[in-house]
PLY file of the C-alpha trace (Angstrom):
ply
format ascii 1.0
element vertex 532
property float x
property float y
property float z
element edge 531
property int vertex1
property int vertex2
end_header
12.66 34.23 22.31
12.90 30.01 21.85
17.25 31.46 21.81
16.86 33.47 24.84
15.86 30.50 26.38
19.32 28.38 25.98
21.44 31.38 26.18
19.56 31.87 29.83
18.88 35.79 28.84
16.16 38.56 28.52
14.92 37.88 24.91
14.29 41.76 24.51
17.49 41.96 25.57
19.04 39.43 23.01
16.32 40.82 20.39
18.48 44.45 21.17
22.09 43.02 20.48
20.91 41.38 17.32
19.43 44.38 16.06
22.55 46.10 16.69
24.56 43.75 14.59
21.90 43.48 11.35
23.36 45.15 8.62
20.16 44.93 5.75
19.73 48.96 4.81
19.87 46.97 1.27
16.42 45.35 1.69
14.58 47.03 5.08
13.40 50.18 5.82
13.45 49.52 8.84
13.92 46.70 11.96
12.10 47.10 15.51
12.05 45.33 18.20
8.64 44.37 19.43
6.67 42.86 22.51
8.76 40.06 24.67
11.49 39.89 21.63
10.17 40.17 18.43
11.81 41.26 15.64
9.92 43.48 12.61
11.40 43.60 8.82
9.97 46.39 7.16
10.44 45.40 3.21
11.38 48.50 0.85
8.92 48.70 -1.70
11.08 48.75 -4.27
12.87 45.50 -3.35
9.09 43.92 -3.56
8.73 45.61 -6.94
12.02 44.18 -7.95
11.81 40.90 -6.82
8.16 40.68 -8.78
9.67 42.48 -11.66
12.60 39.51 -11.78
9.60 36.87 -11.58
7.73 38.11 -13.85
11.31 37.65 -16.34
11.66 34.25 -15.30
14.55 34.80 -12.97
13.01 32.76 -10.57
9.63 31.85 -8.71
10.09 33.22 -5.41
12.03 30.07 -4.08
15.42 28.87 -4.25
17.05 25.11 -4.55
18.69 23.43 -1.47
22.47 24.45 -1.49
23.05 21.13 0.05
20.80 18.64 -1.92
20.38 15.36 -0.16
19.25 11.91 -1.46
15.66 11.28 0.39
13.44 7.95 -0.38
10.02 8.13 0.20
8.19 5.01 0.80
4.60 5.16 0.33
1.59 3.79 -1.34
2.39 0.06 -0.43
-1.32 -1.59 -1.79
-1.69 -5.57 -1.21
-1.43 -7.77 -4.01
-4.85 -9.29 -4.82
-6.75 -6.61 -3.40
-8.49 -3.88 -4.89
-6.72 -0.40 -3.90
-9.64 1.34 -1.53
-9.97 4.60 -0.11
-7.69 4.52 2.58
-4.89 4.26 0.03
-5.73 7.39 -1.42
-4.17 9.42 1.79
-0.33 7.45 1.83
-0.71 7.76 -2.24
-1.32 11.50 -2.16
0.53 12.83 0.46
3.18 11.05 -0.32
3.40 12.11 -4.05
3.20 16.00 -2.85
6.18 15.30 -0.46
7.83 13.84 -3.26
7.27 16.74 -5.84
7.86 19.34 -3.26
11.51 17.88 -1.92
12.15 17.29 -5.83
11.70 21.36 -6.26
13.64 22.10 -3.86
16.89 20.62 -5.20
16.92 17.02 -3.54
17.65 13.78 -4.87
14.22 11.69 -4.75
13.87 8.12 -4.85
10.30 6.92 -4.79
9.71 3.32 -3.38
6.07 1.54 -3.57
7.01 -1.01 -1.16
4.11 -3.22 -2.51
2.29 -6.27 -0.18
3.21 -8.89 -2.36
3.85 -11.84 0.23
2.48 -13.56 3.41
0.01 -15.64 4.63
-2.75 -14.65 2.67
-1.23 -16.56 -0.63
-1.89 -19.84 1.03
-5.92 -18.67 0.95
-5.89 -17.39 -2.21
-3.71 -20.51 -3.96
-6.53 -22.75 -2.42
-9.18 -20.69 -3.82
-7.35 -20.38 -7.55
-6.94 -24.14 -7.47
-10.56 -25.40 -6.43
-12.89 -22.47 -7.36
-11.80 -19.88 -9.27
-13.69 -18.18 -12.24
-11.97 -17.86 -15.28
-14.23 -15.59 -16.94
-14.57 -13.90 -14.29
-11.04 -13.46 -13.94
-11.08 -12.36 -17.28
-13.53 -8.92 -16.78
-12.73 -8.06 -13.46
-9.46 -10.02 -11.36
-9.49 -8.18 -8.68
-13.10 -8.79 -8.20
-12.59 -12.37 -8.53
-9.57 -12.51 -6.55
-11.65 -10.97 -3.88
-13.80 -13.59 -3.78
-11.57 -16.48 -3.58
-9.83 -15.46 -0.68
-13.24 -14.31 1.21
-14.54 -17.57 0.22
-11.35 -19.73 1.84
-10.94 -16.85 4.34
-14.80 -17.83 5.71
-13.91 -21.37 5.54
-10.79 -21.93 7.36
-12.64 -20.30 10.55
-14.38 -22.67 11.18
-13.04 -26.14 8.76
-9.07 -26.56 10.49
-8.45 -28.64 6.97
-9.24 -25.82 4.47
-6.55 -23.81 6.90
-4.20 -26.39 7.17
-4.13 -26.82 2.94
-3.82 -23.37 2.95
-0.83 -23.65 5.06
0.65 -26.25 2.73
-0.15 -24.20 -0.20
1.79 -21.42 1.23
4.71 -23.44 2.32
5.08 -25.25 -1.10
5.58 -21.30 -2.27
8.33 -20.33 -0.20
10.00 -23.31 -0.94
9.59 -22.11 -4.65
7.17 -24.56 -5.90
7.05 -24.11 -9.38
3.35 -24.26 -10.17
2.75 -22.32 -6.81
5.30 -19.64 -8.44
2.94 -19.38 -11.21
-0.21 -18.68 -9.54
1.90 -15.99 -7.97
3.41 -14.28 -10.46
0.30 -14.10 -12.30
-1.76 -12.56 -9.40
1.11 -9.85 -9.43
0.94 -9.17 -13.10
-3.08 -8.56 -12.47
-2.78 -6.69 -9.63
-0.36 -4.63 -11.38
-2.44 -3.44 -14.46
-4.88 -2.12 -11.06
-2.44 -0.40 -9.59
-1.19 1.00 -12.84
-4.47 2.42 -13.64
-5.68 4.03 -10.87
-2.25 5.38 -10.40
-1.73 6.74 -13.53
-5.61 8.17 -13.32
-4.26 9.98 -10.01
-0.71 11.14 -12.15
1.13 9.31 -9.76
4.22 7.41 -10.61
7.61 5.77 -8.83
11.15 5.05 -9.05
10.55 1.68 -8.31
8.05 -0.71 -6.73
10.00 -3.18 -5.28
7.56 -5.00 -3.47
8.40 -7.57 0.13
9.02 -10.48 -1.79
12.06 -9.09 -3.18
13.47 -9.08 0.37
12.86 -12.68 1.10
16.70 -13.79 0.43
18.02 -11.32 2.77
15.47 -12.46 6.18
17.26 -15.25 7.48
20.58 -13.35 7.22
18.54 -10.41 8.74
17.54 -12.47 11.70
20.94 -14.01 12.21
23.05 -11.00 12.57
20.39 -9.69 15.33
21.18 -13.13 17.10
24.47 -13.01 16.71
25.09 -9.12 17.48
22.68 -9.71 20.71
20.31 -7.79 19.60
17.21 -10.33 19.40
16.98 -12.88 21.81
14.46 -16.22 22.14
11.21 -15.62 23.59
9.06 -18.48 24.07
10.65 -20.44 20.44
10.45 -17.27 18.61
13.34 -14.48 18.29
12.74 -10.86 20.36
14.20 -7.69 20.53
13.42 -5.89 24.08
13.64 -2.32 24.59
14.41 -2.23 28.72
16.31 1.18 28.22
13.74 2.92 26.35
10.68 3.61 28.51
7.68 4.00 25.51
8.98 0.41 24.31
9.82 -1.22 27.70
5.90 -3.16 27.43
6.31 -3.97 23.60
9.33 -6.29 22.60
9.23 -6.49 18.69
9.28 -10.39 17.16
11.88 -10.61 13.97
11.02 -13.72 14.21
8.04 -16.20 14.62
8.20 -19.42 16.77
7.39 -21.20 13.25
10.45 -19.93 11.87
8.60 -17.50 9.46
9.84 -13.57 8.95
7.26 -10.70 9.92
6.97 -6.68 9.03
9.61 -5.96 11.63
12.02 -8.23 9.80
11.30 -7.19 6.25
11.47 -3.77 6.98
14.89 -4.83 8.26
16.29 -6.02 5.43
14.23 -3.46 3.16
15.96 -0.86 4.93
19.68 -2.24 4.98
19.14 -2.92 1.17
18.18 0.91 0.81
21.13 2.53 2.58
23.66 -0.13 -0.06
21.96 0.97 -3.04
20.94 4.49 -2.74
22.88 5.86 0.60
19.96 8.51 1.22
20.91 10.80 4.15
17.15 10.19 4.86
14.42 7.85 4.19
10.52 9.05 4.74
7.42 6.44 5.32
3.45 7.73 4.57
1.40 5.23 6.25
-1.25 5.51 8.59
-1.44 6.19 12.55
-2.44 3.22 13.17
1.95 2.07 12.67
3.35 4.38 14.92
4.36 1.26 17.38
5.70 -0.51 14.42
8.07 1.81 13.48
9.12 3.46 16.78
10.51 -0.30 17.22
11.96 -0.58 13.96
14.05 2.08 13.82
14.79 2.74 17.35
16.37 -1.81 16.26
18.09 -0.31 12.82
20.04 2.74 15.50
21.29 -0.46 17.61
21.40 -2.72 14.59
24.03 -0.15 12.27
24.63 2.83 15.22
27.55 3.86 12.53
25.00 4.64 9.53
23.47 8.22 9.95
20.45 8.35 8.12
17.27 10.46 9.54
14.24 7.86 9.84
10.91 9.40 9.75
7.33 7.73 9.80
5.13 10.85 8.33
0.93 9.20 9.89
-1.81 10.36 9.53
-5.44 9.79 10.40
-8.67 8.42 8.84
-11.45 9.39 6.57
-14.69 9.75 8.24
-17.95 9.52 6.54
-20.65 12.02 7.95
-21.74 9.95 10.50
-18.40 10.41 12.60
-16.94 6.33 11.68
-15.00 5.25 9.11
-16.11 5.83 5.53
-17.48 2.90 4.24
-20.37 2.64 1.49
-24.21 2.07 2.57
-23.80 -1.48 2.36
-20.64 -1.25 4.91
-18.18 -2.57 2.77
-14.82 -0.28 1.84
-15.00 2.21 -0.57
-12.86 1.21 -3.86
-10.65 4.02 -5.06
-11.46 3.00 -8.65
-15.12 3.62 -7.77
-14.55 6.48 -5.58
-12.69 8.43 -8.46
-15.09 7.76 -10.61
-18.42 9.45 -8.52
-16.01 12.34 -8.16
-15.37 12.98 -12.24
-19.58 11.94 -12.29
-20.16 15.07 -9.53
-17.84 17.48 -11.19
-19.47 16.56 -14.69
-22.86 16.92 -13.56
-21.83 20.80 -12.39
-19.48 21.83 -15.76
-22.50 20.26 -17.73
-24.32 22.96 -16.10
-22.17 25.97 -15.74
-20.93 24.82 -19.29
-23.30 23.91 -21.39
-21.99 25.51 -24.45
-18.20 23.31 -24.19
-18.72 20.28 -26.50
-18.67 16.72 -24.71
-14.81 16.02 -24.51
-13.92 19.69 -22.85
-16.39 19.28 -20.55
-15.52 15.69 -19.18
-11.75 16.94 -19.33
-12.46 19.76 -17.22
-14.71 17.25 -15.02
-11.85 15.02 -14.84
-9.50 17.34 -14.15
-11.54 19.16 -11.10
-13.18 15.95 -9.86
-9.91 13.86 -9.11
-8.60 17.35 -8.04
-10.83 17.91 -5.07
-10.73 14.67 -3.87
-7.03 14.71 -3.25
-7.13 18.32 -1.87
-9.56 17.61 0.31
-7.42 14.89 1.43
-4.43 17.44 1.59
-6.18 20.48 3.61
-6.62 19.48 7.13
-3.31 18.69 9.61
-2.48 14.92 8.38
-2.61 13.35 12.00
-6.12 14.31 12.12
-9.19 12.36 11.02
-11.83 14.19 8.58
-15.11 13.86 7.06
-15.50 13.27 3.82
-18.17 15.26 1.65
-18.64 15.50 -1.32
-20.24 19.00 -1.24
-17.60 21.05 0.16
-14.99 19.31 -1.71
-16.72 20.18 -4.99
-17.78 23.90 -4.00
-16.33 26.57 -6.37
-16.14 28.70 -3.23
-14.09 28.54 0.19
-11.15 26.38 0.47
-11.58 24.01 -2.20
-9.36 22.13 -5.05
-11.99 23.67 -7.53
-11.92 27.24 -6.36
-8.31 27.55 -6.45
-8.63 25.77 -9.68
-11.25 28.48 -11.20
-9.03 31.41 -9.93
-5.97 30.00 -11.82
-8.16 29.71 -14.89
-9.68 33.06 -13.74
-6.37 35.01 -14.53
-5.76 33.04 -17.45
-8.69 34.71 -18.56
-7.67 38.14 -18.20
-4.01 37.33 -19.59
-5.79 36.41 -22.89
-8.29 39.39 -22.89
-4.58 41.61 -22.34
-3.12 39.63 -25.60
-6.48 40.17 -27.64
-6.99 43.50 -26.95
-5.72 46.78 -29.30
-2.90 46.87 -26.93
-1.48 43.40 -26.47
0.31 42.07 -23.52
3.21 40.13 -23.81
5.92 38.97 -21.06
8.81 41.47 -21.91
12.18 41.35 -20.20
11.93 45.37 -20.25
8.50 45.01 -17.79
8.95 46.73 -14.41
7.04 46.14 -11.88
5.53 49.54 -9.50
3.42 48.41 -6.57
1.17 51.31 -5.33
-1.96 50.23 -4.09
-2.13 48.12 -0.50
-3.46 45.21 -2.39
-0.99 45.13 -4.81
1.77 45.28 -1.95
-0.03 42.39 0.21
-0.01 40.27 -2.83
3.46 40.87 -4.13
4.42 39.54 -0.06
2.27 36.80 0.18
3.99 35.90 -3.37
7.60 36.36 -1.51
6.06 33.35 0.88
6.31 30.99 -1.56
10.12 29.68 -1.14
9.27 29.64 2.80
6.32 27.91 2.46
7.96 24.64 0.46
10.97 24.85 2.43
8.14 24.47 5.62
6.36 21.80 3.92
9.64 19.83 3.43
10.79 20.09 6.97
7.54 19.17 8.74
5.96 16.82 6.20
2.88 18.74 5.83
0.83 19.57 2.51
-1.56 21.69 4.15
0.84 24.68 4.86
0.76 25.01 1.01
-3.09 24.17 0.86
-3.58 26.84 2.99
-0.83 29.24 0.73
-2.45 28.85 -2.11
-5.98 29.87 -0.69
-4.67 32.95 0.87
-2.57 33.97 -2.30
-6.08 33.20 -4.15
-7.98 35.92 -1.30
-5.26 38.13 -2.01
-5.31 38.57 -5.88
-9.15 38.68 -5.29
-8.90 41.47 -3.35
-6.08 42.92 -5.82
-8.77 42.35 -8.64
-11.35 44.17 -6.93
-9.91 47.30 -5.87
-7.24 47.55 -9.16
-8.89 47.92 -12.40
-6.11 45.98 -14.83
-7.38 45.96 -18.28
-7.90 49.49 -18.42
-5.35 51.01 -16.31
-3.07 53.53 -18.91
-0.37 51.13 -20.37
2.69 51.33 -17.42
0.74 50.14 -15.13
-1.26 47.69 -17.09
1.66 46.08 -18.03
2.83 46.06 -14.45
-0.56 44.28 -13.04
-0.78 42.22 -15.69
2.70 41.44 -14.80
1.79 40.39 -11.18
-1.63 38.76 -12.34
0.61 36.47 -14.56
3.35 35.75 -11.87
0.35 35.15 -9.39
-1.46 32.32 -12.36
2.56 30.53 -12.29
2.72 30.36 -8.35
-0.79 29.45 -8.25
-0.21 26.76 -11.00
3.09 25.56 -9.45
1.75 25.29 -5.71
-1.46 22.96 -7.27
0.88 20.93 -9.49
3.26 20.21 -6.36
-0.43 18.78 -4.60
-0.74 16.70 -7.48
-3.57 18.77 -8.81
-3.86 19.55 -12.31
-5.31 23.32 -13.82
-7.37 24.09 -17.13
-7.38 27.05 -19.32
-10.86 26.97 -19.52
-13.41 26.00 -16.74
0 1
1 2
2 3
3 4
4 5
5 6
6 7
7 8
8 9
9 10
10 11
11 12
12 13
13 14
14 15
15 16
16 17
17 18
18 19
19 20
20 21
21 22
22 23
23 24
24 25
25 26
26 27
27 28
28 29
29 30
30 31
31 32
32 33
33 34
34 35
35 36
36 37
37 38
38 39
39 40
40 41
41 42
42 43
43 44
44 45
45 46
46 47
47 48
48 49
49 50
50 51
51 52
52 53
53 54
54 55
55 56
56 57
57 58
58 59
59 60
60 61
61 62
62 63
63 64
64 65
65 66
66 67
67 68
68 69
69 70
70 71
71 72
72 73
73 74
74 75
75 76
76 77
77 78
78 79
79 80
80 81
81 82
82 83
83 84
84 85
85 86
86 87
87 88
88 89
89 90
90 91
91 92
92 93
93 94
94 95
95 96
96 97
97 98
98 99
99 100
100 101
101 102
102 103
103 104
104 105
105 106
106 107
107 108
108 109
109 110
110 111
111 112
112 113
113 114
114 115
115 116
116 117
117 118
118 119
119 120
120 121
121 122
122 123
123 124
124 125
125 126
126 127
127 128
128 129
129 130
130 131
131 132
132 133
133 134
134 135
135 136
136 137
137 138
138 139
139 140
140 141
141 142
142 143
143 144
144 145
145 146
146 147
147 148
148 149
149 150
150 151
151 152
152 153
153 154
154 155
155 156
156 157
157 158
158 159
159 160
160 161
161 162
162 163
163 164
164 165
165 166
166 167
167 168
168 169
169 170
170 171
171 172
172 173
173 174
174 175
175 176
176 177
177 178
178 179
179 180
180 181
181 182
182 183
183 184
184 185
185 186
186 187
187 188
188 189
189 190
190 191
191 192
192 193
193 194
194 195
195 196
196 197
197 198
198 199
199 200
200 201
201 202
202 203
203 204
204 205
205 206
206 207
207 208
208 209
209 210
210 211
211 212
212 213
213 214
214 215
215 216
216 217
217 218
218 219
219 220
220 221
221 222
222 223
223 224
224 225
225 226
226 227
227 228
228 229
229 230
230 231
231 232
232 233
233 234
234 235
235 236
236 237
237 238
238 239
239 240
240 241
241 242
242 243
243 244
244 245
245 246
246 247
247 248
248 249
249 250
250 251
251 252
252 253
253 254
254 255
255 256
256 257
257 258
258 259
259 260
260 261
261 262
262 263
263 264
264 265
265 266
266 267
267 268
268 269
269 270
270 271
271 272
272 273
273 274
274 275
275 276
276 277
277 278
278 279
279 280
280 281
281 282
282 283
283 284
284 285
285 286
286 287
287 288
288 289
289 290
290 291
291 292
292 293
293 294
294 295
295 296
296 297
297 298
298 299
299 300
300 301
301 302
302 303
303 304
304 305
305 306
306 307
307 308
308 309
309 310
310 311
311 312
312 313
313 314
314 315
315 316
316 317
317 318
318 319
319 320
320 321
321 322
322 323
323 324
324 325
325 326
326 327
327 328
328 329
329 330
330 331
331 332
332 333
333 334
334 335
335 336
336 337
337 338
338 339
339 340
340 341
341 342
342 343
343 344
344 345
345 346
346 347
347 348
348 349
349 350
350 351
351 352
352 353
353 354
354 355
355 356
356 357
357 358
358 359
359 360
360 361
361 362
362 363
363 364
364 365
365 366
366 367
367 368
368 369
369 370
370 371
371 372
372 373
373 374
374 375
375 376
376 377
377 378
378 379
379 380
380 381
381 382
382 383
383 384
384 385
385 386
386 387
387 388
388 389
389 390
390 391
391 392
392 393
393 394
394 395
395 396
396 397
397 398
398 399
399 400
400 401
401 402
402 403
403 404
404 405
405 406
406 407
407 408
408 409
409 410
410 411
411 412
412 413
413 414
414 415
415 416
416 417
417 418
418 419
419 420
420 421
421 422
422 423
423 424
424 425
425 426
426 427
427 428
428 429
429 430
430 431
431 432
432 433
433 434
434 435
435 436
436 437
437 438
438 439
439 440
440 441
441 442
442 443
443 444
444 445
445 446
446 447
447 448
448 449
449 450
450 451
451 452
452 453
453 454
454 455
455 456
456 457
457 458
458 459
459 460
460 461
461 462
462 463
463 464
464 465
465 466
466 467
467 468
468 469
469 470
470 471
471 472
472 473
473 474
474 475
475 476
476 477
477 478
478 479
479 480
480 481
481 482
482 483
483 484
484 485
485 486
486 487
487 488
488 489
489 490
490 491
491 492
492 493
493 494
494 495
495 496
496 497
497 498
498 499
499 500
500 501
501 502
502 503
503 504
504 505
505 506
506 507
507 508
508 509
509 510
510 511
511 512
512 513
513 514
514 515
515 516
516 517
517 518
518 519
519 520
520 521
521 522
522 523
523 524
524 525
525 526
526 527
527 528
528 529
529 530
530 531
């Protein structure tokens, strides 16, 4: 129907013309024109059987790698040095990680870069605090907590005492001039912060190819501004340098500063220098930036400037933005005392809450097993709750809902996988042991078998949609529907008690479903367990 608009023709007539040229007899029993211009394809049952049989033999898992792989950079997470990672970092981190996993599986060359905030005005205040108020014992026991205390202390003092603000400016100037003492302190702050980052990322199962902080691009900033000025893109504006967008209606009222009146660069300058470096180093076809929705204006300005600056460079620039995490009161998610929720403490609570459920339901497991299951379930629940909504929507953080064993949750899907593995173990331990075989023939006779098989065939299409539209919620909903199809199949179709040929066919269908479920959850960054 959208094509008919382009061709300015009747969509139903166009559908009839397409149908006349189609030859899909190898795959379909029939193709019919329906409604205003839909084409309904009725896939032959034997093709479904063949596809599931091939998957059972390991020939595929219902997806294909791109015949035209691209280099794609994914920029995500981006915490700040000397500050604790908080609940706001979870969305960028798990969303960026999921997109990276999906794009890699589809055959693309993915480069992940954690653009850490390791430069800027906050370091002047931190240096004042470090030199005048550092508690070494506190730094040794809780470095992030101590650096956070120092920043808050000096920041509060600078608001009422001009001398403190002036001292912070002087320390920052010394740092920017490569003063040896300030550089040494700054490097120690980065090293201590990196330990925190590494601990959190390890718990989340997230890895980066690169972690090039803002400071890495400092040597490029002056040249970047000079090029923008010399090309006529940047103009003087009250002592600063700015880019104006007279020909872009939505940006006309929003010029972008690329150099402050004091000569300092800003985020826009750094992002432009970063993008230029990435193009020179990796020559990507696409760069994906995963940040919260409050930065939409910044990225529109930044992309517009770069495209004017380098019109000869053909690169797709995408801002994948997301909404906020809300508390039960509908306001930004905070602790009871009104503080920002620290990410490490959030993950601790997730595991503790999951452990309470595991202890109640699996008291026969040893302590080590219960704790490992709680880790998998708790962290998986937090990730899934974040990936399930439309990323551009706000969502309410609710422990009971995300840890529930029913409904569209990670524990429900993890349990679905565990249940399939239990069925296969029982089959392997029976008097008619079952193992995957190249000779297996999947026969789909019952409606529930056919529905499950058709849903399995959609796996690759869903992955392509996730990769092209940057929406992991498509995969979450696909897996939830897959678990539902499997539950209906298992309820209607006896597996272990069937006759041998039917038993092997249905066990193959179980095994393939389990693999798709595990693969899909893995792409979301969620682990599975053989027992739960």
